[in-house]
C-alpha positions in Angstrom: 14.1 2.5 -19.3 17.8 2.3 -18.5 19.2 0.4 -15.6 19.5 2.4 -12.4 23.3 2.4 -12.6 23.1 4.5 -15.8 20.9 7.2 -14.2 22.3 10.7 -14.7 20.6 13.4 -12.6 21.5 16.8 -11.2 20.5 17.7 -7.6 21.6 21.3 -7.9 19.6 23.6 -5.6 17.9 20.6 -3.9 16.0 19.7 -7.1 16.1 16.5 -9.2 16.8 17.0 -12.9 17.8 14.3 -15.4 20.9 15.2 -17.3 19.5 14.9 -20.8 21.6 14.6 -23.9 22.4 17.8 -25.8 22.8 18.6 -29.4 26.6 18.5 -28.9 26.3 14.8 -28.2 25.0 14.0 -31.7 28.5 13.0 -33.0 28.9 10.7 -30.0 25.5 9.1 -30.8 26.6 8.7 -34.4 29.9 7.1 -33.4 28.0 4.6 -31.1 25.7 3.6 -34.0 28.8 3.2 -36.2 30.6 1.0 -33.7 27.7 -1.5 -33.7 27.5 -1.4 -37.5 31.2 -2.0 -37.9 31.3 -4.9 -35.5 28.7 -7.1 -37.3 30.4 -10.5 -37.5 32.6 -9.8 -34.5 32.3 -11.2 -31.0 30.6 -9.3 -28.2 34.0 -9.0 -26.5 35.3 -7.0 -29.4 32.2 -4.9 -29.5 32.4 -4.2 -25.8 36.1 -3.2 -26.1 35.2 -0.7 -28.9 32.4 0.8 -26.7 34.9 1.1 -23.8 37.3 3.0 -26.1 34.4 5.4 -26.9 33.7 5.9 -23.2 37.3 7.0 -22.7 36.8 9.7 -25.3 33.5 11.0 -23.8 33.0 13.4 -20.9 30.6 10.9 -19.2 31.0 7.2 -19.6 27.4 6.6 -18.5 26.1 8.5 -21.5 27.9 6.2 -23.9 26.8 3.1 -21.9 23.2 4.5 -22.1 23.5 4.8 -25.9 25.0 1.3 -26.1 22.2 -0.2 -23.9 19.6 1.2 -26.3 21.4 0.1 -29.4 21.9 -3.4 -28.1 18.1 -3.9 -28.2 18.4 -3.8 -32.0 21.4 -6.1 -32.1 21.0 -9.8 -32.7 23.7 -12.0 -31.2 24.1 -15.7 -32.0 26.4 -18.6 -31.1 28.6 -19.8 -33.9 30.3 -23.1 -33.5 31.0 -26.3 -35.5 29.4 -28.3 -32.8 26.7 -27.2 -30.3 28.8 -26.0 -27.2 26.9 -28.2 -24.7 27.6 -31.3 -26.8 31.2 -30.3 -27.4 31.8 -29.9 -23.6 30.1 -33.2 -22.8 32.1 -35.2 -25.3 35.4 -33.4 -24.4 35.0 -33.9 -20.7 34.1 -37.6 -21.2 37.3 -38.0 -23.3 39.4 -36.0 -20.8 38.3 -38.3 -18.0 39.4 -41.4 -19.9 42.7 -39.8 -20.9 43.4 -38.3 -17.4 44.4 -34.8 -18.4 47.3 -33.4 -16.4 49.5 -31.6 -18.9 48.8 -29.5 -22.0 49.8 -32.5 -24.1 47.1 -34.6 -22.3 44.6 -31.8 -23.2 45.5 -31.9 -26.8 45.2 -35.6 -26.9 41.8 -35.5 -25.3 40.6 -32.8 -27.7 41.9 -34.8 -30.7 40.0 -37.9 -29.6 36.9 -35.9 -28.9 37.1 -34.2 -32.3 37.4 -37.5 -34.0 34.2 -38.7 -32.3 32.4 -35.5 -33.4 33.9 -35.4 -36.9 35.4 -32.0 -36.6 38.9 -30.6 -36.4 40.5 -30.2 -32.9 40.8 -26.4 -33.3 37.1 -26.2 -34.3 36.2 -28.2 -31.2 38.3 -26.0 -29.0 36.5 -22.9 -30.4 33.1 -24.5 -29.8 33.7 -25.4 -26.1 32.6 -22.0 -24.8 31.2 -20.3 -27.9 27.9 -19.8 -26.1 29.4 -17.6 -23.4 28.3 -13.9 -23.7 31.8 -12.6 -24.6 32.2 -15.2 -27.4 28.8 -14.7 -29.0 28.8 -13.0 -32.4 27.0 -9.9 -33.5 25.0 -11.4 -36.3 22.8 -8.5 -37.3 22.3 -4.9 -36.4 19.3 -2.9 -37.8 19.0 0.3 -35.7 15.6 1.9 -35.5 17.1 5.3 -34.6 19.2 7.9 -36.4 21.7 9.8 -34.3 19.0 12.5 -33.6 16.4 9.9 -32.8 18.8 8.1 -30.5 19.3 11.3 -28.5 15.5 11.6 -28.1 15.2 8.0 -27.2 17.9 8.3 -24.6 16.2 11.3 -23.0 12.9 9.4 -22.8 14.7 6.3 -21.3 16.6 8.5 -18.8 13.4 10.3 -17.7 11.7 6.9 -17.3 14.5 5.7 -15.1 14.3 8.8 -13.0 10.5 8.2 -12.5 11.1 4.7 -11.2 11.3 5.9 -7.6 8.5 8.5 -7.9 5.9 8.4 -5.1 3.5 10.8 -6.8 3.1 12.1 -10.4 1.0 15.1 -11.4 0.3 15.6 -15.0 -1.5 18.2 -17.1 -2.0 17.3 -20.8 -3.6 18.7 -23.9 -5.1 15.2 -24.4 -6.5 14.4 -20.9 -8.7 11.5 -22.0 -5.8 9.6 -23.5 -3.8 10.3 -20.4 -6.5 9.0 -18.0 -6.9 5.9 -20.2 -3.2 5.2 -19.9 -3.2 5.7 -16.1 -6.1 3.3 -15.7 -4.6 0.7 -17.9 -1.3 0.9 -15.9 -3.2 0.2 -12.7 -2.0 3.4 -11.0 -3.9 4.9 -8.1 -5.1 8.2 -9.4 -7.6 11.1 -9.2 -8.4 13.9 -11.5 -8.4 17.4 -10.0 -9.7 20.6 -11.4 -7.2 23.4 -11.3 -7.1 27.0 -12.7 -4.8 25.6 -15.4 -7.1 22.8 -16.3 -7.6 19.2 -15.2 -4.7 17.6 -13.5 -4.2 13.8 -13.2 -2.5 12.8 -9.9 -1.1 9.3 -9.7 0.1 8.1 -6.4 2.0 5.1 -5.0 0.1 2.4 -2.9 2.4 2.7 0.1 -0.4 2.1 2.6 -1.3 -1.2 1.1 2.1 -2.8 0.1 5.7 -1.7 -0.3 6.7 0.1 -3.4 7.5 -2.6 -5.9 9.5 -2.8 -9.2 6.2 -3.4 -11.1 4.6 -0.2 -9.8 7.8 1.8 -10.4 7.9 0.5 -13.9 4.3 1.5 -14.4 5.2 5.1 -13.5 8.0 4.9 -16.0 5.7 3.5 -18.7 3.2 6.3 -18.1 5.7 8.8 -19.6 5.5 7.2 -23.0 1.7 8.0 -23.2 2.2 11.4 -21.7 4.7 12.2 -24.4 2.2 11.6 -27.2 0.3 14.8 -26.4 1.4 18.0 -28.1 1.8 19.8 -24.8 2.1 18.5 -21.3 3.7 19.1 -17.9 4.7 16.3 -15.5 5.7 17.0 -11.9 6.9 14.1 -9.9 7.9 13.7 -6.2 10.9 11.3 -6.2 12.2 9.3 -3.3 15.9 9.9 -3.8 17.5 7.6 -1.3 15.2 8.7 1.5 15.0 12.4 0.5 12.0 13.7 -1.3 12.8 15.8 -4.4 10.7 17.3 -7.1 11.2 16.8 -10.8 9.4 18.7 -13.5 9.3 17.6 -17.2 7.6 19.1 -20.3 7.3 18.4 -24.0 10.5 20.4 -24.4 12.4 17.8 -22.4 11.1 14.5 -23.8 10.0 14.1 -27.4 10.3 10.8 -29.1 9.5 10.2 -32.8 7.0 7.5 -33.3 6.1 7.1 -29.6 3.2 4.7 -29.2 0.7 5.0 -26.3 0.3 2.1 -23.9 -1.9 -0.4 -25.7 -1.6 -3.5 -23.5 -3.4 -4.5 -21.4 -6.6 -3.0 -23.0 -8.4 -2.9 -19.6 -7.4 -1.7 -16.2 -7.3 -5.3 -14.9 -8.3 -8.9 -15.6 -11.5 -8.3 -13.6 -12.6 -5.6 -16.0 -11.5 -7.5 -19.2 -13.3 -10.6 -18.0 -16.5 -8.7 -17.2 -16.5 -6.9 -20.5 -16.1 -10.1 -22.5 -18.8 -12.0 -20.6 -21.3 -9.1 -20.7 -20.8 -8.4 -24.4 -21.4 -12.1 -25.2 -24.9 -12.0 -23.8 -26.2 -9.8 -26.6 -28.5 -7.7 -24.3 -30.3 -4.5 -25.3 -27.5 -2.6 -23.5 -24.4 -1.3 -25.2 -21.2 -1.4 -23.0 -19.2 1.8 -23.2 -15.6 1.8 -22.1 -14.4 4.8 -20.2 -17.3 7.2 -20.8 -17.2 11.0 -20.4 -16.0 12.3 -17.0 -18.5 13.1 -14.3 -18.2 16.2 -12.2 -17.7 15.2 -8.5 -17.3 18.4 -6.5 -13.8 19.8 -7.1 -12.6 16.7 -8.8 -13.6 14.6 -11.8 -14.7 10.9 -11.8 -14.3 8.7 -14.8 -16.2 5.5 -14.4 -14.9 2.3 -15.8 -18.0 1.6 -17.9 -21.4 2.9 -18.9 -24.4 0.9 -20.0 -26.5 2.6 -22.7 -30.0 1.3 -23.3 -30.3 0.8 -27.0 -33.9 2.0 -27.4 -33.9 5.1 -25.2 -31.7 7.9 -24.1 -30.7 6.3 -20.9 -27.3 5.6 -19.4 -26.1 3.9 -16.2 -22.5 4.3 -15.1 -20.5 1.4 -13.7 -17.5 1.6 -11.4 -15.4 -1.4 -10.3 -13.6 -0.8 -7.0 -10.7 -3.2 -6.5 -7.7 -3.4 -4.1 -6.7 0.2 -3.1 -5.4 2.0 -0.1 -7.9 3.0 2.6 -7.4 6.7 1.6 -8.1 5.9 -2.0 -11.4 4.1 -1.1 -12.5 7.0 1.0 -11.7 9.4 -1.8 -13.8 7.2 -4.2 -16.7 7.1 -1.8 -16.6 10.9 -1.4 -16.8 11.2 -5.2 -19.9 9.0 -5.3 -21.5 11.4 -2.8 -20.6 14.3 -5.1 -22.0 12.8 -8.3 -25.5 14.1 -8.8 -28.4 13.3 -11.2 -26.7 10.2 -12.6 -27.5 6.5 -12.1 -24.4 4.8 -10.7 -23.7 1.1 -10.1 -20.7 0.1 -8.1 -19.0 -3.3 -7.8 -17.1 -3.5 -4.6 -14.3 -6.0 -3.8 -15.5 -7.7 -0.6 -12.0 -7.4 0.9 -12.5 -3.7 1.1 -15.3 -3.9 3.6 -17.0 -0.8 2.2 -20.0 -2.4 0.5 -22.4 -1.1 3.3 -20.9 2.4 3.0 -21.6 2.4 -0.7 -25.1 1.2 -0.2 -25.7 3.7 2.5 -24.9 6.5 0.0 -27.9 5.3 -2.2 -25.6 3.8 -4.9 -26.3 0.2 -5.9 -23.4 -1.9 -4.5 -22.6 -5.3 -5.9 -20.0 -7.3 -3.9 -17.5 -9.4 -5.8 -14.5 -11.6 -5.1 -12.0 -12.2 -7.9 -14.6 -11.7 -10.6 -17.8 -9.5 -11.0 -20.8 -11.8 -11.5 -22.5 -10.7 -14.7 -25.8 -12.0 -13.4 -25.7 -9.5 -10.5 -25.2 -6.6 -12.9 -27.9 -7.8 -15.3 -30.4 -8.1 -12.5 -29.9 -4.4 -11.7 -30.2 -3.5 -15.4 -33.4 -5.5 -15.6 -34.9 -3.3 -12.9 -34.4 -0.3 -15.0 -35.3 -2.1 -18.2 -38.8 -3.0 -17.0 -39.7 0.7 -16.6 -38.0 1.5 -20.0 -39.9 -1.2 -21.8 -43.2 -0.1 -20.2 -42.5 3.5 -21.4 -41.7 2.2 -24.9 -44.8 0.0 -25.0 -46.9 3.0 -24.0 -45.7 4.9 -27.0 -47.0 2.2 -29.4 -50.6 1.8 -30.5 -52.7 -1.0 -29.0 -52.8 -2.7 -32.4 -50.3 -2.9 -35.2 -51.0 -4.1 -38.8 -47.6 -4.6 -40.5 -47.7 -4.8 -44.4 -45.4 -7.8 -44.4 -46.8 -11.3 -44.8 -44.1 -12.5 -42.4 -42.0 -10.3 -40.2 -39.8 -11.0 -37.1 -40.5 -9.2 -33.8 -36.9 -8.0 -33.9 -37.4 -6.3 -37.3 -40.7 -4.8 -36.2 -39.1 -3.5 -33.0 -36.3 -1.9 -34.9 -38.8 -0.1 -37.2 -40.4 1.5 -34.2 -37.2 2.1 -32.3 -38.1 0.0 -29.3 -37.0 -3.4 -27.9 -38.6 -6.7 -28.7 -40.2 -6.8 -25.2 -42.2 -3.7 -26.0 -43.8 -5.0 -29.2 -44.7 -8.3 -27.5 -47.4 -6.5 -25.6 -49.1 -5.2 -28.8 -52.0 -6.9 -30.5 -51.5 -8.0 -34.1 -55.0 -8.8 -35.5 -53.9 -9.7 -39.0 -51.0 -11.9 -38.0 -50.3 -15.0 -35.9 -47.2 -15.3 -33.8 -45.1 -18.3 -34.7 -42.0 -18.4 -32.5 -40.5 -14.9 -32.8 -42.2 -14.2 -36.2 -45.5 -12.7 -37.1 -47.2 -14.6 -40.0 -50.5 -14.0 -41.9 -52.8 -17.1 -41.7 -52.9 -17.3 -45.5 -49.1 -17.8 -45.5 -49.4 -20.6 -43.1 -52.1 -22.2 -45.3 -49.8 -22.0 -48.3 -46.9 -23.5 -46.5 -49.1 -26.3 -45.2 -50.2 -27.2 -48.7 -46.6 -27.6 -49.8 -45.4 -29.7 -46.8 -45.8 -33.5 -46.7 -45.0 -36.1 -44.1 -41.9 -38.0 -45.0 -40.3 -35.0 -46.7 -36.6 -34.3 -45.9 -36.0 -31.6 -43.4 -33.7 -29.7 -45.8 -36.5 -29.6 -48.4 -39.0 -28.4 -45.8 -36.6 -25.6 -44.7 -36.3 -24.4 -48.3 -40.1 -24.1 -48.4 -40.3 -22.2 -45.1 -37.5 -19.9 -46.1 -39.3 -19.0 -49.4 -42.2 -17.8 -47.3 -40.1 -15.8 -44.9 -40.2 -18.3 -42.0 -36.7 -18.8 -40.6 -37.6 -20.6 -37.4 -38.2 -24.0 -38.9 -38.9 -25.7 -35.5 -41.6 -23.3 -34.4 -43.3 -23.3 -37.9 -43.3 -27.1 -38.3 -44.7 -27.5 -34.8 -47.5 -24.9 -35.5 -48.4 -26.9 -38.7 -48.6 -30.2 -36.8 -45.2 -31.7 -37.7 -42.1 -32.9 -35.9 -38.6 -33.8 -37.0 -37.4 -37.4 -36.8 -33.6 -37.5 -36.9 -31.8 -40.3 -38.7 -28.4 -40.1 -37.1 -26.0 -37.9 -38.9 -27.8 -38.4 -42.3 -30.4 -35.7 -41.6 -33.9 -35.3 -40.5 -37.3 -36.3 -41.8 -40.6 -34.4 -41.4 -43.2 -36.5 -39.6 -46.7 -35.8 -38.3 -47.0 -35.3 -34.6 
């Protein structure tokens, strides 16, 4: 983005159109880049004077200042002084107070004495006094990321972003709608997806009913354009509040095209609430895979894209999960209407208690989980368990009453994977040839062989090697089954003892 004072727009015919750079401005862009390169080692004051000279040669000084504003982001300025300026001023002022500076001669005397204290020449001390002021800083390095053509493209993007800062509504059609919606959600914009004859249209609106338009929200609108511009084809129509007058601005891929534009990547989630929930749920290691931004759901004339989906790992079964946070009343009502329109899908909704719509959600036959600040993972897991009990029962019904694995020792997890079911399903099956030791099925003959090799007083590490050799990785359960316990000798290790 550029600063608002550098915004260049045309309001001809009541419209609102950024005044983009043209091909004829390429030499001007090249000269701006050249000025920065030529002034490496010079002060900012000298650089600014050269930019002002270029402004005088241009038709629009704002265009030159816009170029300079972008180029300055690749410029590195530093303070160069024989003595750190703050220290130089402190010592000089202390000396001046003792001398009693009134005349220029007094000043030279004070500087000379201060320079002696600091071990530098008086002229070097004089230069250091204000070397940290912006005008005195030195352009130490300039490594531009843009060629003249790329600078024109970057300027057009930045100008359009600045024009979007005061947008109250943005409507976008894109050849990559999923990436577009992901960007909208990550930027925390209030949005909905409408089905139009031309295709799906994402509509992002400002939260005027909840709080005043803020710089953060305006910046989010501007940042959205970076993701929009990554699609091969797109159209963006914005309603802009132009000093109290609503105007319409339309942009396409022909207006804004930036080489190397990266989509919005941070934050990864719409909000801290979602990021926190995803991290805590994934850490549980349940039989449910968490899917971020699943496929859209048809909801009447619009489309609903839930925040998450839970896929049961051992069956073709999915539950959608939507987190409703702080939104405008109109937005909440729109969400609730979409829930009504979603058919033949299991949907779980976490509702911010401050919205006061939990009962409305529950009345629509959608499971509602109230939350404040953070969604409780336990509440979600409890609902998933309700579904899981039926799924486990169905999976268990598909298994025979008895199973005879060929393995001498096999874990329940391995056996469940072989049959494509969860561990809970195989636990209900009878294993006539094996005994269950912890979470492992073991033939009795294996247990007899292990018992013959174990002795009381043996080091735990040695006992574990014997157990591992027979396919028993749960040492605690196996030792307990064979009548042993572990006596711990501080940090030196454990010893196998009889119970």
